[in-house]
C-alpha positions in Angstrom: -43.1 65.8 -71.1 -39.5 64.6 -71.5 -38.5 61.5 -69.5 -35.2 59.8 -68.9 -34.4 56.7 -67.0 -32.6 58.8 -64.4 -35.6 61.1 -64.0 -37.9 58.1 -63.7 -35.7 56.6 -60.9 -35.6 59.9 -59.1 -39.4 60.1 -59.3 -39.9 56.6 -57.8 -37.4 57.5 -55.1 -39.3 60.7 -54.2 -42.5 58.8 -54.1 -41.0 56.3 -51.7 -39.8 59.2 -49.5 -43.4 60.7 -49.5 -44.9 57.3 -48.6 -42.4 56.7 -45.9 -42.7 60.2 -44.5 -46.5 60.1 -44.1 -46.7 58.0 -41.0 -43.6 59.8 -39.6 -45.2 63.2 -40.1 -48.3 62.1 -38.3 -46.5 60.6 -35.3 -44.2 63.6 -34.7 -47.0 66.2 -34.9 -48.1 65.8 -31.3 -44.6 65.9 -29.7 -42.9 68.5 -31.9 -41.7 71.8 -30.6 -39.6 74.7 -31.8 -39.6 76.8 -35.0 -42.6 76.5 -37.3 -43.3 77.3 -40.9 -47.0 77.9 -41.5 -47.4 78.9 -45.2 -46.2 75.7 -46.8 -49.3 75.5 -49.0 -49.0 71.8 -49.9 -51.7 70.4 -52.1 -53.4 73.7 -52.1 -54.0 73.5 -48.3 -52.1 75.3 -45.7 -50.1 72.6 -44.0 -50.2 72.1 -40.2 -47.4 73.6 -38.2 -45.1 70.5 -37.8 -41.4 71.0 -37.1 -39.3 67.9 -37.6 -36.4 67.1 -35.2 -34.3 64.5 -36.8 -31.0 65.4 -35.1 -30.1 68.1 -32.6 -27.9 70.1 -35.1 -29.0 69.7 -38.7 -32.7 69.5 -38.0 -33.0 72.4 -35.6 -35.6 74.8 -36.9 -36.3 72.4 -39.8 -39.8 72.0 -41.1 -41.0 69.2 -43.4 -44.5 69.1 -44.8 -46.0 67.1 -47.6 -49.0 66.1 -49.7 -49.8 62.9 -51.6 -52.8 61.7 -53.5 -53.2 58.6 -55.7 -56.1 57.0 -57.6 -56.5 53.6 -59.3 -59.6 51.9 -60.6 -61.5 50.5 -63.5 -63.9 52.3 -65.8 -67.3 51.0 -67.0 -65.8 50.0 -70.3 -63.3 47.7 -68.7 -60.0 49.6 -68.8 -58.1 51.8 -66.3 -59.8 54.6 -64.4 -61.5 57.4 -66.3 -61.9 60.9 -64.9 -64.4 63.5 -66.2 -64.2 67.3 -67.0 -66.3 69.5 -69.2 -64.6 71.1 -72.2 -64.2 74.8 -71.6 -64.4 74.6 -67.8 -61.4 75.4 -65.7 -61.8 72.8 -63.0 -63.5 69.5 -62.2 -64.9 68.2 -59.0 -62.2 66.1 -57.6 -63.5 63.4 -55.2 -62.9 60.1 -57.0 -62.0 62.1 -60.1 -58.2 62.7 -60.1 -56.5 60.1 -62.3 -52.9 60.5 -61.1 -50.4 60.0 -58.4 -49.4 63.5 -57.3 -47.0 64.4 -54.4 -45.3 67.4 -52.9 -42.5 67.5 -50.4 -41.7 70.8 -48.7 -38.6 71.5 -46.7 -38.0 74.8 -44.9 -34.9 75.7 -42.8 -34.5 78.7 -40.6 -30.9 79.8 -41.3 -30.6 82.7 -38.8 -32.4 84.7 -36.2 -31.7 88.1 -34.9 -32.1 90.1 -31.7 -35.1 92.1 -33.1 -37.0 88.9 -33.7 -36.4 88.8 -37.5 -35.4 85.6 -39.2 -33.8 84.3 -42.4 -35.1 81.1 -44.0 -34.7 79.0 -47.1 -37.5 76.8 -48.5 -37.8 74.3 -51.3 -40.6 72.1 -52.5 -40.3 69.1 -54.9 -43.3 67.7 -56.8 -44.1 64.7 -58.9 -47.0 63.8 -61.1 -47.7 60.4 -62.7 -50.9 60.0 -64.7 -53.0 56.8 -64.1 -55.9 57.4 -66.5 -56.7 54.9 -69.2 -55.8 57.6 -71.9 -52.7 59.0 -70.3 -50.3 58.3 -73.1 -46.8 57.0 -72.1 -47.6 57.2 -68.4 -44.4 59.0 -67.7 -43.6 60.7 -64.4 -42.9 64.4 -64.2 -40.7 65.7 -61.4 -39.8 69.3 -60.8 -38.7 71.9 -58.2 -42.1 73.6 -57.6 -40.8 76.1 -55.1 -37.3 77.4 -54.1 -37.1 80.7 -52.3 -35.4 82.6 -49.5 -37.2 85.0 -47.1 -36.2 87.5 -44.5 -39.2 87.8 -42.2 -40.5 89.8 -39.2 -38.4 92.7 -40.2 -38.8 95.7 -37.9 -37.8 98.0 -40.8 -41.0 96.8 -42.6 -43.3 96.8 -39.5 -43.1 93.0 -39.3 -43.1 92.4 -43.0 -40.8 90.3 -45.1 -38.6 90.4 -48.2 -38.4 87.3 -50.4 -37.0 86.1 -53.7 -37.2 82.9 -55.8 -39.9 80.6 -57.1 -43.0 80.5 -54.9 -46.6 79.5 -54.4 -47.5 83.1 -53.6 -50.8 84.0 -51.8 -52.8 81.4 -53.7 -56.6 81.2 -53.1 -58.6 78.1 -54.1 -61.7 76.0 -53.4 -60.7 72.6 -52.3 -63.4 70.4 -53.6 -62.8 71.4 -57.3 -59.1 72.4 -56.8 -59.9 75.7 -58.5 -57.1 78.2 -57.9 -59.1 81.3 -58.9 -56.6 83.8 -57.6 -53.1 82.4 -58.2 -50.2 85.0 -58.5 -47.5 82.3 -58.0 -44.3 82.4 -60.0 -40.6 83.3 -60.2 -39.8 86.7 -58.8 -39.5 88.6 -55.5 -41.0 91.3 -53.4 -41.9 92.7 -50.0 -44.8 91.1 -48.2 -47.3 91.8 -45.4 -46.0 95.2 -44.4 -48.3 96.5 -41.6 -49.7 99.9 -42.7 -52.7 101.5 -40.8 -54.3 98.2 -39.7 -53.8 96.3 -43.0 -51.0 94.4 -44.6 -49.5 95.5 -47.9 -47.5 93.4 -50.3 -45.8 94.2 -53.6 -44.2 91.6 -55.9 -42.6 91.3 -59.3 -42.8 88.0 -61.4 -41.0 87.1 -64.6 -42.9 83.8 -65.2 -45.8 81.9 -63.6 -44.2 78.5 -63.9 -41.6 76.5 -65.9 -44.2 75.6 -68.6 -44.9 79.2 -69.6 -43.7 79.4 -73.2 -43.1 83.2 -73.3 -41.9 85.1 -70.3 -43.6 88.3 -69.2 -43.3 91.0 -66.6 -46.1 90.9 -64.0 -46.5 93.2 -61.1 -48.7 92.2 -58.2 -50.0 94.5 -55.5 -52.2 93.3 -52.6 -53.8 94.7 -49.5 -55.3 92.3 -47.0 -56.8 92.4 -43.5 -59.2 95.4 -43.9 -61.8 94.7 -41.1 -65.4 95.0 -42.2 -67.4 93.0 -39.6 -66.9 90.5 -36.8 -64.4 87.9 -38.1 -64.8 89.4 -41.6 -62.1 91.1 -43.8 -61.7 92.5 -47.3 -58.8 91.7 -49.5 -57.7 93.5 -52.7 -55.3 92.5 -55.5 -54.1 94.4 -58.6 -52.1 92.6 -61.3 -50.4 94.6 -64.1 -48.7 93.0 -67.2 -47.2 95.7 -69.4 -46.8 95.1 -73.1 -43.2 96.1 -72.9 -42.5 93.0 -70.8 -43.6 90.5 -73.4 -42.3 91.8 -76.8 -43.2 90.2 -80.2 -46.5 88.7 -79.0 -48.8 91.1 -80.7 -50.7 91.7 -77.5 -51.5 94.7 -75.4 -50.8 95.6 -71.8 -53.2 93.9 -69.4 -54.4 94.2 -65.8 -56.8 92.5 -63.4 -58.5 93.4 -60.1 -59.7 91.0 -57.4 -61.8 92.0 -54.4 -62.5 89.2 -51.8 -64.4 89.1 -48.6 -63.3 86.4 -46.1 -65.5 85.4 -43.2 -63.8 83.2 -40.6 -64.9 81.3 -37.5 -68.2 80.0 -38.9 -69.4 77.4 -36.6 -65.9 76.9 -35.2 -63.2 76.6 -37.9 -65.6 77.2 -40.8 -65.2 80.0 -43.4 -66.8 81.7 -46.4 -64.9 83.3 -49.3 -66.6 85.5 -51.9 -64.5 87.0 -54.7 -65.2 89.3 -57.6 -62.6 89.5 -60.4 -62.2 91.4 -63.6 -59.3 91.3 -66.1 -58.4 92.9 -69.5 -55.9 91.7 -72.1 -53.2 89.4 -70.7 -54.8 90.2 -67.3 -57.6 87.7 -68.0 -55.5 85.3 -66.0 -57.0 87.2 -63.0 -53.8 87.2 -60.9 -51.7 84.9 -63.1 -50.6 85.7 -66.7 -53.3 85.2 -69.4 -52.6 84.7 -73.1 -50.0 87.3 -74.1 -51.5 87.8 -77.5 -54.7 89.2 -75.9 -55.6 92.8 -76.6 -57.8 95.2 -74.7 -60.8 93.7 -76.5 -60.3 90.5 -74.5 -62.0 90.7 -71.1 -63.0 88.3 -68.3 -65.4 88.6 -65.4 -65.6 86.0 -62.6 -67.5 85.6 -59.3 -66.5 82.8 -56.9 -68.3 81.7 -53.8 -67.0 79.0 -51.4 -68.2 78.0 -48.0 -67.0 75.3 -45.5 -68.3 74.3 -42.1 -68.1 71.4 -39.7 -71.8 71.5 -38.8 -71.6 68.8 -36.1 -68.7 66.5 -34.9 -70.0 64.0 -37.5 -71.3 66.2 -40.4 -69.1 68.5 -42.4 -69.3 70.0 -45.9 -68.2 72.5 -48.5 -70.2 74.2 -51.3 -69.0 76.3 -54.2 -70.3 78.3 -57.1 -68.5 80.0 -60.1 -69.7 82.3 -62.8 -67.2 83.4 -65.4 -67.8 85.4 -68.6 -65.2 85.7 -71.3 -65.5 88.4 -74.0 -63.3 88.2 -77.1 -63.4 89.3 -80.8 -63.4 85.6 -81.7 -66.5 84.9 -79.6 -67.8 85.1 -76.1 -68.2 82.2 -73.6 -69.7 81.8 -70.2 -68.9 79.0 -67.6 -71.2 78.2 -64.6 -70.2 75.7 -62.0 -72.0 74.6 -58.8 -71.2 71.7 -56.5 -70.7 70.4 -53.0 -69.2 67.7 -50.8 -70.7 66.3 -47.6 -68.8 64.0 -45.2 -70.4 62.1 -42.3 -68.4 60.3 -39.6 -70.1 56.9 -39.1 -67.5 55.9 -36.5 -64.1 57.4 -35.4 -62.4 56.0 -38.4 -65.1 55.4 -41.0 -67.0 58.1 -42.8 -69.2 58.4 -45.8 -68.5 61.1 -48.4 -70.7 62.3 -51.3 -69.9 64.9 -53.9 -72.1 66.3 -56.6 -71.0 68.8 -59.2 -72.5 70.4 -62.3 -70.7 72.5 -65.0 -72.2 74.3 -67.9 -70.4 76.1 -70.7 -72.2 78.4 -73.2 -70.2 79.7 -76.2 -71.7 82.5 -78.2 -71.5 80.4 -81.3 -72.6 76.8 -80.6 -74.8 74.7 -78.3 -74.6 74.8 -74.5 -72.4 72.0 -73.0 -73.1 70.4 -69.6 -71.6 67.7 -67.4 -72.8 66.4 -64.1 -70.5 64.2 -61.8 -71.6 62.2 -58.8 -69.2 60.3 -56.4 -70.0 58.2 -53.4 -67.1 57.2 -51.2 -67.0 55.1 -48.0 -63.8 56.2 -46.4 -61.2 54.9 -43.9 -60.0 58.0 -42.1 -57.9 59.2 -39.2 -60.9 61.0 -37.7 -64.5 62.0 -38.4 -64.0 65.6 -39.5 -64.0 67.0 -43.0 -60.3 67.8 -43.1 -59.0 64.7 -41.3 -56.2 63.1 -43.4 -54.8 60.8 -44.4 -57.8 58.8 -45.7 -58.4 55.9 -48.1 -61.6 56.2 -50.2 -63.5 53.3 -51.8 -65.3 55.3 -54.5 -67.8 55.0 -57.3 -67.9 58.0 -59.7 -70.6 58.5 -62.4 -70.6 61.3 -65.0 -73.1 62.2 -67.6 -72.8 64.9 -70.4 -74.6 66.0 -73.5 -73.8 65.8 -77.2 -72.4 69.4 -77.3 -69.9 68.5 -74.6 -68.9 65.3 -76.4 -68.2 67.2 -79.7 -66.3 69.9 -78.0 -64.0 67.3 -76.3 -62.8 65.8 -79.5 -59.0 66.0 -79.9 -58.6 67.4 -76.4 -55.1 66.9 -74.8 -56.7 67.0 -71.3 -57.3 63.3 -70.4 -60.3 64.2 -68.2 -61.9 66.2 -71.0 -61.0 63.5 -73.6 -63.0 60.9 -71.6 -66.2 62.7 -72.7 -65.3 62.9 -76.4 -67.7 61.9 -79.1 -64.9 59.7 -80.6 -63.7 58.4 -77.2 -64.1 55.3 -75.0 -67.7 56.3 -74.0 -68.7 57.3 -77.6 -72.4 57.4 -78.2 -73.4 56.8 -74.6 -72.5 60.3 -73.1 -72.0 58.7 -69.7 -69.3 56.7 -67.9 -68.2 55.6 -64.5 -65.2 54.5 -62.5 -64.9 52.4 -59.4 -61.7 52.2 -57.4 -59.5 53.4 -54.6 -58.3 57.0 -53.9 -55.8 58.0 -51.2 -55.2 61.5 -50.0 -53.0 62.8 -47.2 -51.0 65.8 -46.0 -48.9 66.5 -43.0 
């Protein structure tokens, strides 16, 4: 990533704003009133509805939301923190296993409201990322505008739907404990959203790129239907993504598409939920909502099944479980990825809780040995409250990971710092195990 002294100073300034805003955001939550923005999606979590009233004029109908995490520690070989991910897996279990300082700051402003109840708003989100792993290279800081879009909402012409345009985190679905965005049609584009039709909500969007790092632009069309009632507190959701070959010339690839069907169960033991998704993609559609490799042909296919469940079982005990099965088929060889893990939190007192997370990943290529990695983290935590979602919190953690020889060989020369930690020629060479002890902060508001 390119770095300049000005960019570095702006990164530090933004981090200072995030740190300063955290206690302010918490203190204003209880006393705020007025307009609210609910789909801020900071840190992969829907932010709480917190309007910010800084001044009577400029801050009216202004919403500020944010996210910040930071990890620092020492690994068992004596250098800075190491994090662990299996080569070929698309996610890692994140408790005590995110070697970076990462922040997001979202600002939304309602620009106008109309007699029929419709509104016009503008929204922007800034993000920063500074790697703290022992093998993170130059340790530079990347800052960017992660979101910048305008939306006209609650339009009577669209039965309460919206029209939007810009760069946006669009209808993303993830599992929090491994930060796996399995359905992620975000990007630069525009569309109509949540048009009420026969008891469901219909959305249609066009995207030209997924993010600023996409090397070759491509046309991607996204169609979604959500809110089909199936049972008490249960709904079906459907997504179709189409990537025509004419929208990414000179790549040698074919047209692609993907289909996602998801069942969402809400109100489990209070605020708990269950998400079960089945996905299938062909060609560049193997991104399963986002854009896959544009050189893919119709011979490239991907199946995926995702299960995630969260519940606060008692006021003290909460937890989340997840499982993933993914199968890739390609002329160059097939590969499967299986992942299973969970996190439990127990509130010892109002402000102290104990967290534990165990995750296992297994990757099986058609040519080669099966790779596996298991990660365990124990984290006594200073928190705002007992519950699973209470933030901010400061974790004192110990993380241990163990992997096999096949995983170590597959990690050689990886540019992913978490994968490179497991390499046969890396810092833990020969032992196939490593650990980190340290502090991890996470908060959103």
